[in-house]
A tleap script that builds the chain and sets N, CA, C and O, in Angstrom:
source leaprc.protein.ff14SB
mol = sequence {
  NMET ASP LYS LYS ILE ARG ARG LEU ARG ARG
  ALA ARG LYS THR ARG ALA LYS ILE ALA GLU
  LEU ALA VAL ALA ARG LEU CYS VAL HIE ARG
  SER ASN CYS HIE ILE TYR ALA GLN ILE ILE
  ASP ALA SER GLN GLY ARG VAL LEU ALA SER
  ALA SER THR LEU ASP LYS GLU MET SER GLU
  GLN ILE LYS ASN GLY GLY ASN ALA ALA ALA
  ALA LYS MET ILE GLY GLN ARG ILE ALA GLU
  LYS ALA LYS GLN ILE GLY VAL GLU GLN VAL
  ALA PHE ASP ARG SER GLY PHE ALA TYR HIE
  GLY ARG VAL LYS ALA LEU ALA GLU ALA ALA
  ARG GLU HIE GLY LEU GLN CPHE
}
set mol.1.N position { -105.149 0.884 -40.315 }
set mol.1.CA position { -105.390 -0.060 -39.710 }
set mol.1.C position { -104.855 0.008 -38.119 }
set mol.1.O position { -104.071 0.916 -37.843 }
set mol.2.N position { -105.186 -0.761 -37.258 }
set mol.2.CA position { -105.658 -0.394 -35.801 }
set mol.2.C position { -104.140 -1.634 -35.159 }
set mol.2.O position { -103.996 -2.652 -35.836 }
set mol.3.N position { -103.387 -1.480 -34.209 }
set mol.3.CA position { -102.481 -1.591 -33.319 }
set mol.3.C position { -102.691 -3.160 -33.515 }
set mol.3.O position { -101.806 -3.735 -34.148 }
set mol.4.N position { -103.529 -3.754 -33.146 }
set mol.4.CA position { -103.796 -5.309 -33.865 }
set mol.4.C position { -103.562 -5.611 -34.670 }
set mol.4.O position { -102.834 -6.600 -34.581 }
set mol.5.N position { -103.820 -5.238 -35.876 }
set mol.5.CA position { -104.043 -5.514 -37.642 }
set mol.5.C position { -102.371 -5.596 -37.702 }
set mol.5.O position { -101.738 -6.581 -38.084 }
set mol.6.N position { -101.916 -4.581 -37.328 }
set mol.6.CA position { -100.204 -4.091 -37.192 }
set mol.6.C position { -99.574 -5.165 -37.301 }
set mol.6.O position { -99.007 -5.697 -38.255 }
set mol.7.N position { -99.791 -5.598 -35.685 }
set mol.7.CA position { -99.074 -6.827 -34.908 }
set mol.7.C position { -98.876 -7.925 -36.047 }
set mol.7.O position { -97.866 -8.372 -36.589 }
set mol.8.N position { -100.074 -8.155 -36.179 }
set mol.8.CA position { -100.574 -9.639 -36.679 }
set mol.8.C position { -99.763 -9.541 -38.000 }
set mol.8.O position { -99.053 -10.472 -38.380 }
set mol.9.N position { -99.886 -8.460 -38.635 }
set mol.9.CA position { -98.806 -8.350 -40.450 }
set mol.9.C position { -97.620 -8.885 -39.899 }
set mol.9.O position { -97.003 -9.905 -40.203 }
set mol.10.N position { -97.385 -7.944 -38.954 }
set mol.10.CA position { -95.765 -8.136 -38.760 }
set mol.10.C position { -95.575 -10.027 -38.358 }
set mol.10.O position { -94.740 -10.772 -38.871 }
set mol.11.N position { -96.537 -10.378 -37.402 }
set mol.11.CA position { -96.164 -11.460 -37.170 }
set mol.11.C position { -96.244 -12.935 -38.473 }
set mol.11.O position { -95.612 -13.992 -38.481 }
set mol.12.N position { -97.282 -12.404 -39.433 }
set mol.12.CA position { -97.385 -13.426 -40.643 }
set mol.12.C position { -96.105 -12.960 -41.072 }
set mol.12.O position { -95.585 -14.065 -41.225 }
set mol.13.N position { -95.110 -12.054 -41.414 }
set mol.13.CA position { -94.192 -11.781 -41.730 }
set mol.13.C position { -92.935 -12.737 -41.346 }
set mol.13.O position { -92.257 -13.339 -42.179 }
set mol.14.N position { -92.796 -12.762 -40.331 }
set mol.14.CA position { -91.595 -13.500 -39.187 }
set mol.14.C position { -92.097 -14.770 -39.542 }
set mol.14.O position { -91.257 -15.551 -39.990 }
set mol.15.N position { -93.566 -15.273 -39.427 }
set mol.15.CA position { -93.551 -16.878 -39.397 }
set mol.15.C position { -93.490 -17.408 -40.743 }
set mol.15.O position { -93.180 -18.599 -40.797 }
set mol.16.N position { -93.779 -16.628 -42.208 }
set mol.16.CA position { -93.181 -16.892 -43.252 }
set mol.16.C position { -91.790 -17.226 -43.222 }
set mol.16.O position { -91.592 -18.295 -43.799 }
set mol.17.N position { -90.668 -16.653 -42.719 }
set mol.17.CA position { -89.403 -16.717 -42.807 }
set mol.17.C position { -89.141 -18.061 -42.007 }
set mol.17.O position { -88.215 -18.812 -42.312 }
set mol.18.N position { -89.935 -18.291 -41.061 }
set mol.18.CA position { -89.269 -19.552 -39.834 }
set mol.18.C position { -89.788 -20.552 -40.531 }
set mol.18.O position { -89.330 -21.681 -40.354 }
set mol.19.N position { -90.817 -20.339 -41.435 }
set mol.19.CA position { -91.345 -21.572 -42.301 }
set mol.19.C position { -90.054 -22.129 -43.041 }
set mol.19.O position { -89.647 -23.287 -42.951 }
set mol.20.N position { -89.638 -21.389 -43.582 }
set mol.20.CA position { -88.235 -21.580 -44.482 }
set mol.20.C position { -87.266 -22.878 -43.961 }
set mol.20.O position { -86.868 -23.969 -44.370 }
set mol.21.N position { -87.136 -21.732 -42.420 }
set mol.21.CA position { -85.905 -22.367 -41.681 }
set mol.21.C position { -86.259 -23.960 -41.502 }
set mol.21.O position { -85.307 -24.719 -41.316 }
set mol.22.N position { -87.556 -24.485 -41.548 }
set mol.22.CA position { -88.043 -26.036 -40.554 }
set mol.22.C position { -87.474 -26.219 -39.394 }
set mol.22.O position { -87.180 -27.317 -38.922 }
set mol.23.N position { -87.284 -25.086 -38.856 }
set mol.23.CA position { -86.961 -25.989 -37.412 }
set mol.23.C position { -88.212 -25.316 -36.304 }
set mol.23.O position { -88.961 -24.363 -36.517 }
set mol.24.N position { -88.120 -26.136 -35.161 }
set mol.24.CA position { -89.173 -25.607 -33.933 }
set mol.24.C position { -89.193 -24.276 -33.707 }
set mol.24.O position { -88.122 -23.692 -33.543 }
set mol.25.N position { -90.143 -23.734 -33.671 }
set mol.25.CA position { -90.020 -22.145 -33.063 }
set mol.25.C position { -90.985 -21.895 -31.619 }
set mol.25.O position { -91.917 -22.573 -31.187 }
set mol.26.N position { -90.480 -20.889 -31.184 }
set mol.26.CA position { -90.343 -20.379 -29.787 }
set mol.26.C position { -91.452 -19.150 -30.078 }
set mol.26.O position { -91.178 -17.963 -30.251 }
set mol.27.N position { -92.646 -19.709 -30.081 }
set mol.27.CA position { -93.605 -18.693 -30.031 }
set mol.27.C position { -93.960 -17.764 -28.688 }
set mol.27.O position { -94.306 -18.488 -27.755 }
set mol.28.N position { -93.961 -17.052 -28.523 }
set mol.28.CA position { -94.154 -15.761 -27.566 }
set mol.28.C position { -95.516 -15.324 -27.833 }
set mol.28.O position { -95.758 -14.816 -28.928 }
set mol.29.N position { -96.676 -15.496 -26.735 }
set mol.29.CA position { -97.725 -13.868 -26.783 }
set mol.29.C position { -97.781 -13.555 -25.047 }
set mol.29.O position { -97.596 -14.199 -24.014 }
set mol.30.N position { -98.145 -12.194 -25.427 }
set mol.30.CA position { -98.367 -11.437 -24.766 }
set mol.30.C position { -99.315 -10.670 -24.159 }
set mol.30.O position { -99.657 -9.897 -25.054 }
set mol.31.N position { -100.174 -10.319 -22.833 }
set mol.31.CA position { -101.240 -9.825 -22.805 }
set mol.31.C position { -100.728 -8.859 -21.838 }
set mol.31.O position { -99.553 -8.845 -21.470 }
set mol.32.N position { -101.762 -7.932 -21.372 }
set mol.32.CA position { -101.709 -6.819 -20.124 }
set mol.32.C position { -101.054 -7.761 -19.076 }
set mol.32.O position { -99.954 -7.524 -18.578 }
set mol.33.N position { -101.820 -8.855 -18.778 }
set mol.33.CA position { -101.798 -10.048 -17.456 }
set mol.33.C position { -101.129 -10.716 -17.347 }
set mol.33.O position { -100.713 -10.923 -16.208 }
set mol.34.N position { -100.554 -11.546 -18.566 }
set mol.34.CA position { -99.919 -12.636 -18.758 }
set mol.34.C position { -99.148 -13.143 -19.848 }
set mol.34.O position { -99.377 -12.744 -20.989 }
set mol.35.N position { -98.130 -14.102 -19.576 }
set mol.35.CA position { -97.481 -14.443 -21.002 }
set mol.35.C position { -96.994 -15.548 -21.108 }
set mol.35.O position { -96.318 -16.044 -20.207 }
set mol.36.N position { -97.251 -16.156 -22.257 }
set mol.36.CA position { -97.396 -17.177 -22.939 }
set mol.36.C position { -96.195 -17.756 -23.702 }
set mol.36.O position { -95.654 -16.909 -24.413 }
set mol.37.N position { -95.558 -19.149 -23.747 }
set mol.37.CA position { -94.989 -19.541 -24.602 }
set mol.37.C position { -94.791 -21.133 -25.135 }
set mol.37.O position { -94.718 -22.051 -24.318 }
set mol.38.N position { -94.726 -21.322 -26.336 }
set mol.38.CA position { -94.761 -22.594 -26.755 }
set mol.38.C position { -93.808 -22.634 -27.968 }
set mol.38.O position { -93.569 -21.821 -28.861 }
set mol.39.N position { -93.338 -23.900 -27.676 }
set mol.39.CA position { -92.515 -24.631 -28.973 }
set mol.39.C position { -93.580 -25.542 -29.459 }
set mol.39.O position { -94.273 -26.389 -28.896 }
set mol.40.N position { -93.470 -24.969 -31.072 }
set mol.40.CA position { -93.901 -25.539 -32.064 }
set mol.40.C position { -93.136 -26.435 -32.916 }
set mol.40.O position { -91.955 -26.192 -33.161 }
set mol.41.N position { -93.830 -27.625 -33.459 }
set mol.41.CA position { -92.778 -28.604 -34.555 }
set mol.41.C position { -93.383 -27.846 -36.050 }
set mol.41.O position { -94.547 -27.590 -36.360 }
set mol.42.N position { -92.265 -27.642 -36.712 }
set mol.42.CA position { -92.198 -27.482 -37.808 }
set mol.42.C position { -93.021 -27.847 -38.822 }
set mol.42.O position { -93.837 -27.309 -39.571 }
set mol.43.N position { -92.405 -29.302 -38.550 }
set mol.43.CA position { -93.639 -29.831 -39.970 }
set mol.43.C position { -94.547 -30.792 -39.462 }
set mol.43.O position { -94.582 -31.793 -40.177 }
set mol.44.N position { -95.151 -30.828 -38.663 }
set mol.44.CA position { -96.443 -31.143 -37.967 }
set mol.44.C position { -97.268 -29.999 -37.527 }
set mol.44.O position { -98.477 -30.177 -37.675 }
set mol.45.N position { -96.968 -29.058 -37.106 }
set mol.45.CA position { -97.547 -27.633 -36.757 }
set mol.45.C position { -98.125 -27.809 -35.565 }
set mol.45.O position { -99.062 -27.043 -35.340 }
set mol.46.N position { -97.772 -28.822 -34.475 }
set mol.46.CA position { -98.085 -29.152 -33.285 }
set mol.46.C position { -97.344 -28.433 -32.018 }
set mol.46.O position { -96.410 -27.690 -32.318 }
set mol.47.N position { -97.625 -28.560 -30.800 }
set mol.47.CA position { -97.256 -28.046 -29.584 }
set mol.47.C position { -96.591 -28.952 -29.407 }
set mol.47.O position { -97.026 -30.100 -29.307 }
set mol.48.N position { -95.137 -28.556 -29.313 }
set mol.48.CA position { -94.122 -29.680 -28.153 }
set mol.48.C position { -94.117 -29.292 -26.556 }
set mol.48.O position { -94.301 -30.168 -25.711 }
set mol.49.N position { -93.909 -28.004 -26.224 }
set mol.49.CA position { -94.093 -27.719 -25.382 }
set mol.49.C position { -94.700 -26.467 -24.677 }
set mol.49.O position { -94.960 -25.649 -25.559 }
set mol.50.N position { -94.897 -26.181 -23.949 }
set mol.50.CA position { -95.531 -24.554 -23.440 }
set mol.50.C position { -95.476 -24.484 -21.980 }
set mol.50.O position { -95.519 -25.469 -21.243 }
set mol.51.N position { -95.383 -23.323 -21.619 }
set mol.51.CA position { -95.428 -22.459 -20.455 }
set mol.51.C position { -96.019 -21.255 -20.207 }
set mol.51.O position { -95.254 -20.505 -20.814 }
set mol.52.N position { -96.603 -20.774 -19.874 }
set mol.52.CA position { -97.490 -19.647 -19.143 }
set mol.52.C position { -97.607 -19.101 -17.947 }
set mol.52.O position { -97.317 -19.822 -16.992 }
set mol.53.N position { -98.022 -17.809 -17.703 }
set mol.53.CA position { -98.080 -17.521 -16.158 }
set mol.53.C position { -99.465 -18.183 -15.710 }
set mol.53.O position { -99.836 -17.868 -14.579 }
set mol.54.N position { -100.098 -18.860 -16.270 }
set mol.54.CA position { -101.163 -19.404 -16.084 }
set mol.54.C position { -101.262 -20.772 -15.306 }
set mol.54.O position { -102.080 -21.249 -14.520 }
set mol.55.N position { -100.003 -21.221 -15.896 }
set mol.55.CA position { -99.614 -22.998 -15.216 }
set mol.55.C position { -100.036 -22.658 -13.751 }
set mol.55.O position { -99.891 -21.680 -13.018 }
set mol.56.N position { -100.581 -23.806 -13.649 }
set mol.56.CA position { -100.712 -23.659 -11.820 }
set mol.56.C position { -99.874 -23.817 -10.880 }
set mol.56.O position { -100.043 -23.468 -9.712 }
set mol.57.N position { -98.549 -24.561 -11.517 }
set mol.57.CA position { -97.318 -24.610 -10.475 }
set mol.57.C position { -96.941 -23.025 -10.681 }
set mol.57.O position { -96.634 -22.373 -9.683 }
set mol.58.N position { -96.966 -22.366 -12.064 }
set mol.58.CA position { -96.156 -21.286 -12.094 }
set mol.58.C position { -97.196 -20.121 -11.421 }
set mol.58.O position { -96.643 -19.098 -11.014 }
set mol.59.N position { -98.355 -20.199 -11.312 }
set mol.59.CA position { -99.519 -19.483 -10.824 }
set mol.59.C position { -98.964 -19.237 -9.400 }
set mol.59.O position { -98.783 -18.039 -9.187 }
set mol.60.N position { -98.638 -20.076 -8.342 }
set mol.60.CA position { -98.349 -20.588 -7.354 }
set mol.60.C position { -97.096 -19.465 -6.920 }
set mol.60.O position { -97.267 -18.823 -5.884 }
set mol.61.N position { -95.894 -19.252 -7.696 }
set mol.61.CA position { -94.898 -18.602 -7.724 }
set mol.61.C position { -94.972 -17.088 -8.379 }
set mol.61.O position { -94.060 -16.281 -8.198 }
set mol.62.N position { -95.976 -16.827 -9.043 }
set mol.62.CA position { -95.309 -15.590 -9.210 }
set mol.62.C position { -96.766 -14.545 -8.950 }
set mol.62.O position { -97.886 -14.716 -9.433 }
set mol.63.N position { -96.498 -13.909 -8.419 }
set mol.63.CA position { -97.789 -12.565 -7.509 }
set mol.63.C position { -98.129 -11.799 -8.943 }
set mol.63.O position { -99.278 -11.395 -8.767 }
set mol.64.N position { -97.676 -11.361 -10.385 }
set mol.64.CA position { -98.042 -10.645 -11.153 }
set mol.64.C position { -97.265 -11.509 -11.895 }
set mol.64.O position { -96.105 -11.795 -11.596 }
set mol.65.N position { -98.283 -12.238 -13.528 }
set mol.65.CA position { -97.631 -12.348 -14.392 }
set mol.65.C position { -97.644 -11.209 -15.353 }
set mol.65.O position { -97.190 -11.510 -16.458 }
set mol.66.N position { -98.042 -9.997 -15.218 }
set mol.66.CA position { -97.472 -9.074 -16.333 }
set mol.66.C position { -96.198 -7.961 -16.253 }
set mol.66.O position { -95.997 -6.787 -16.564 }
set mol.67.N position { -95.537 -8.986 -15.692 }
set mol.67.CA position { -93.854 -8.210 -15.629 }
set mol.67.C position { -92.560 -8.935 -16.037 }
set mol.67.O position { -92.643 -10.046 -16.559 }
set mol.68.N position { -91.371 -8.353 -15.822 }
set mol.68.CA position { -90.687 -9.098 -16.528 }
set mol.68.C position { -89.520 -9.966 -15.539 }
set mol.68.O position { -88.433 -10.464 -15.830 }
set mol.69.N position { -90.242 -9.898 -14.328 }
set mol.69.CA position { -89.589 -11.435 -13.349 }
set mol.69.C position { -90.687 -12.284 -13.847 }
set mol.69.O position { -90.139 -13.385 -13.813 }
set mol.70.N position { -91.870 -12.486 -14.284 }
set mol.70.CA position { -92.672 -13.468 -14.627 }
set mol.70.C position { -92.098 -14.297 -15.868 }
set mol.70.O position { -92.035 -15.503 -16.106 }
set mol.71.N position { -91.743 -13.255 -16.494 }
set mol.71.CA position { -91.515 -13.214 -18.429 }
set mol.71.C position { -90.326 -14.291 -18.168 }
set mol.71.O position { -90.374 -15.442 -18.602 }
set mol.72.N position { -88.946 -13.615 -17.181 }
set mol.72.CA position { -87.890 -14.427 -17.000 }
set mol.72.C position { -87.958 -16.182 -16.176 }
set mol.72.O position { -87.031 -16.963 -16.391 }
set mol.73.N position { -89.260 -16.632 -15.184 }
set mol.73.CA position { -89.777 -17.501 -15.098 }
set mol.73.C position { -90.248 -18.560 -16.312 }
set mol.73.O position { -89.951 -19.733 -16.538 }
set mol.74.N position { -91.075 -17.646 -16.952 }
set mol.74.CA position { -91.736 -18.352 -18.452 }
set mol.74.C position { -90.449 -18.966 -19.058 }
set mol.74.O position { -90.469 -20.151 -19.391 }
set mol.75.N position { -89.430 -18.286 -19.203 }
set mol.75.CA position { -88.312 -18.299 -20.270 }
set mol.75.C position { -87.554 -19.393 -19.945 }
set mol.75.O position { -86.939 -19.880 -20.893 }
set mol.76.N position { -87.406 -19.972 -18.769 }
set mol.76.CA position { -86.385 -20.436 -17.663 }
set mol.76.C position { -87.216 -21.745 -18.025 }
set mol.76.O position { -86.835 -22.527 -18.896 }
set mol.77.N position { -88.381 -21.922 -17.288 }
set mol.77.CA position { -89.602 -23.215 -17.892 }
set mol.77.C position { -89.438 -24.004 -19.219 }
set mol.77.O position { -89.135 -25.152 -19.546 }
set mol.78.N position { -89.769 -22.892 -19.801 }
set mol.78.CA position { -90.102 -23.396 -21.324 }
set mol.78.C position { -88.626 -24.052 -22.363 }
set mol.78.O position { -88.623 -24.767 -23.366 }
set mol.79.N position { -87.269 -23.298 -21.418 }
set mol.79.CA position { -86.121 -24.290 -21.831 }
set mol.79.C position { -86.044 -25.436 -21.091 }
set mol.79.O position { -85.298 -26.276 -21.594 }
set mol.80.N position { -86.520 -25.723 -20.154 }
set mol.80.CA position { -86.294 -26.776 -19.559 }
set mol.80.C position { -87.314 -27.942 -20.210 }
set mol.80.O position { -86.990 -28.970 -20.804 }
set mol.81.N position { -88.438 -27.518 -19.949 }
set mol.81.CA position { -89.049 -28.079 -20.945 }
set mol.81.C position { -88.714 -28.667 -22.075 }
set mol.81.O position { -88.923 -29.847 -22.354 }
set mol.82.N position { -87.971 -27.519 -23.027 }
set mol.82.CA position { -87.596 -28.124 -24.224 }
set mol.82.C position { -86.297 -29.391 -24.483 }
set mol.82.O position { -86.251 -30.182 -25.426 }
set mol.83.N position { -85.300 -29.270 -23.315 }
set mol.83.CA position { -84.369 -29.801 -22.654 }
set mol.83.C position { -85.052 -31.104 -22.699 }
set mol.83.O position { -84.411 -31.971 -23.293 }
set mol.84.N position { -86.100 -31.431 -22.257 }
set mol.84.CA position { -86.803 -32.804 -21.646 }
set mol.84.C position { -87.363 -33.160 -22.896 }
set mol.84.O position { -87.488 -34.374 -23.060 }
set mol.85.N position { -87.753 -32.388 -23.871 }
set mol.85.CA position { -87.985 -33.253 -25.238 }
set mol.85.C position { -87.059 -33.330 -25.934 }
set mol.85.O position { -87.135 -33.843 -27.051 }
set mol.86.N position { -85.863 -32.793 -25.394 }
set mol.86.CA position { -84.555 -32.746 -26.594 }
set mol.86.C position { -84.928 -31.855 -27.402 }
set mol.86.O position { -84.783 -32.312 -28.536 }
set mol.87.N position { -85.325 -30.848 -27.432 }
set mol.87.CA position { -85.219 -29.601 -28.663 }
set mol.87.C position { -84.052 -28.780 -27.850 }
set mol.87.O position { -84.131 -28.367 -26.693 }
set mol.88.N position { -82.902 -28.648 -28.795 }
set mol.88.CA position { -82.254 -27.391 -28.536 }
set mol.88.C position { -81.838 -26.348 -29.468 }
set mol.88.O position { -80.793 -25.701 -29.397 }
set mol.89.N position { -82.737 -26.248 -30.333 }
set mol.89.CA position { -82.505 -25.057 -31.517 }
set mol.89.C position { -83.889 -25.047 -31.939 }
set mol.89.O position { -84.600 -25.998 -32.265 }
set mol.90.N position { -84.268 -23.255 -31.851 }
set mol.90.CA position { -85.230 -22.997 -32.136 }
set mol.90.C position { -85.149 -21.904 -32.895 }
set mol.90.O position { -84.044 -21.370 -32.979 }
set mol.91.N position { -86.157 -21.389 -33.533 }
set mol.91.CA position { -86.445 -20.097 -34.163 }
set mol.91.C position { -87.094 -19.051 -33.193 }
set mol.91.O position { -88.311 -19.232 -33.235 }
set mol.92.N position { -86.861 -18.292 -32.556 }
set mol.92.CA position { -87.605 -17.011 -31.888 }
set mol.92.C position { -89.100 -16.306 -32.657 }
set mol.92.O position { -88.924 -15.657 -33.687 }
set mol.93.N position { -90.184 -16.427 -32.247 }
set mol.93.CA position { -91.339 -16.168 -32.939 }
set mol.93.C position { -91.842 -15.011 -32.002 }
set mol.93.O position { -92.620 -15.446 -31.153 }
set mol.94.N position { -91.671 -13.986 -31.938 }
set mol.94.CA position { -91.911 -12.955 -31.299 }
set mol.94.C position { -93.360 -12.328 -31.703 }
set mol.94.O position { -93.620 -11.230 -31.211 }
set mol.95.N position { -94.243 -12.884 -32.487 }
set mol.95.CA position { -95.985 -13.099 -32.449 }
set mol.95.C position { -95.986 -11.319 -33.264 }
set mol.95.O position { -97.041 -10.711 -33.446 }
set mol.96.N position { -94.890 -10.864 -33.573 }
set mol.96.CA position { -95.222 -9.492 -34.095 }
set mol.96.C position { -95.130 -8.106 -32.821 }
set mol.96.O position { -95.411 -6.928 -33.039 }
set mol.97.N position { -94.699 -8.652 -31.625 }
set mol.97.CA position { -94.287 -7.609 -29.938 }
set mol.97.C position { -93.040 -7.350 -30.456 }
set mol.97.O position { -92.283 -8.127 -31.038 }
set mol.98.N position { -92.893 -6.156 -30.183 }
set mol.98.CA position { -91.499 -5.303 -29.936 }
set mol.98.C position { -90.677 -6.401 -29.223 }
set mol.98.O position { -91.186 -7.203 -28.440 }
set mol.99.N position { -89.099 -6.371 -29.620 }
set mol.99.CA position { -88.323 -7.229 -28.728 }
set mol.99.C position { -87.895 -6.360 -27.582 }
set mol.99.O position { -86.727 -6.045 -27.356 }
set mol.100.N position { -88.645 -6.102 -27.077 }
set mol.100.CA position { -88.598 -5.056 -25.339 }
set mol.100.C position { -89.260 -5.788 -24.389 }
set mol.100.O position { -90.081 -6.683 -24.588 }
set mol.101.N position { -88.785 -5.282 -23.153 }
set mol.101.CA position { -89.523 -5.495 -22.023 }
set mol.101.C position { -89.398 -7.094 -21.390 }
set mol.101.O position { -88.395 -7.719 -21.043 }
set mol.102.N position { -90.717 -7.447 -21.392 }
set mol.102.CA position { -91.270 -8.985 -21.421 }
set mol.102.C position { -90.926 -9.768 -22.309 }
set mol.102.O position { -90.519 -10.890 -22.006 }
set mol.103.N position { -91.002 -9.392 -23.489 }
set mol.103.CA position { -90.796 -10.595 -24.457 }
set mol.103.C position { -89.212 -10.442 -24.520 }
set mol.103.O position { -88.799 -11.481 -24.004 }
set mol.104.N position { -88.266 -9.772 -24.844 }
set mol.104.CA position { -86.352 -9.559 -24.147 }
set mol.104.C position { -86.461 -10.302 -23.013 }
set mol.104.O position { -85.838 -11.354 -23.157 }
set mol.105.N position { -87.004 -10.210 -21.901 }
set mol.105.CA position { -86.560 -11.139 -20.619 }
set mol.105.C position { -87.022 -12.460 -20.789 }
set mol.105.O position { -86.523 -13.451 -20.256 }
set mol.106.N position { -88.106 -12.440 -21.642 }
set mol.106.CA position { -88.051 -14.662 -21.837 }
set mol.106.C position { -87.151 -14.705 -22.888 }
set mol.106.O position { -86.420 -15.630 -22.534 }
set mol.107.N position { -86.805 -14.383 -23.751 }
set mol.107.CA position { -85.766 -14.830 -24.971 }
set mol.107.C position { -84.584 -14.789 -23.823 }
set mol.107.O position { -83.957 -15.817 -23.565 }
set mol.108.N position { -84.390 -13.894 -23.337 }
set mol.108.CA position { -82.995 -13.908 -22.621 }
set mol.108.C position { -82.981 -15.297 -21.836 }
set mol.108.O position { -82.359 -16.300 -22.185 }
set mol.109.N position { -83.679 -15.178 -20.859 }
set mol.109.CA position { -84.076 -16.099 -19.739 }
set mol.109.C position { -83.863 -17.721 -20.399 }
set mol.109.O position { -83.234 -18.693 -19.979 }
set mol.110.N position { -84.705 -17.499 -21.628 }
set mol.110.CA position { -84.569 -19.169 -22.185 }
set mol.110.C position { -83.143 -19.131 -22.883 }
set mol.110.O position { -82.551 -20.206 -22.795 }
set mol.111.N position { -82.490 -18.167 -23.531 }
set mol.111.CA position { -81.259 -19.200 -23.703 }
set mol.111.C position { -79.837 -18.848 -22.951 }
set mol.111.O position { -78.762 -19.118 -23.488 }
set mol.112.N position { -79.951 -18.057 -21.321 }
set mol.112.CA position { -79.311 -18.609 -20.604 }
set mol.112.C position { -79.705 -20.002 -20.050 }
set mol.112.O position { -78.979 -20.663 -19.307 }
set mol.113.N position { -80.911 -20.373 -20.483 }
set mol.113.CA position { -80.968 -21.879 -19.483 }
set mol.113.C position { -80.791 -22.939 -21.011 }
set mol.113.O position { -81.609 -23.854 -20.918 }
set mol.114.N position { -80.102 -23.025 -22.113 }
set mol.114.CA position { -79.948 -23.708 -22.931 }
set mol.114.C position { -80.428 -23.530 -24.236 }
set mol.114.O position { -79.910 -24.207 -25.125 }
set mol.115.N position { -81.372 -22.700 -24.526 }
set mol.115.CA position { -82.071 -22.735 -25.514 }
set mol.115.C position { -81.092 -21.973 -26.496 }
set mol.115.O position { -80.391 -21.024 -26.145 }
set mol.116.N position { -81.138 -22.590 -27.969 }
set mol.116.CA position { -80.474 -21.709 -28.959 }
set mol.116.C position { -81.237 -21.273 -30.033 }
set mol.116.O position { -81.997 -22.045 -30.618 }
set mol.117.N position { -81.042 -19.524 -30.505 }
set mol.117.CA position { -82.019 -19.073 -31.496 }
set mol.117.C position { -81.211 -17.862 -32.006 }
set mol.117.O position { -81.669 -17.145 -32.895 }
savepdb mol mol.pdb
quit
């Protein structure tokens, strides 16, 4: 198996566990150049809020979207958007990525700004 297939298998297992919880999930995806975060409603499977380094307002503030500083800003932004829509409790879905570096920075920033998971 290659690296991508192994990551997707890990993601599938995590999402199956999160589906049992029946809470909104904070789904994170990272690429070499950018990081993306979405809050997805468990019951309907639709996106409630999203933030990424590609958003116009964020790309003006961020010089490089592929570092931990950018991930912290995205974590803060997604937490603010979650508060606006009334979501405080989420399940963290790291999409099979290791809880390290940018993924960890995003999660810690979201926790600091009010999301509980």
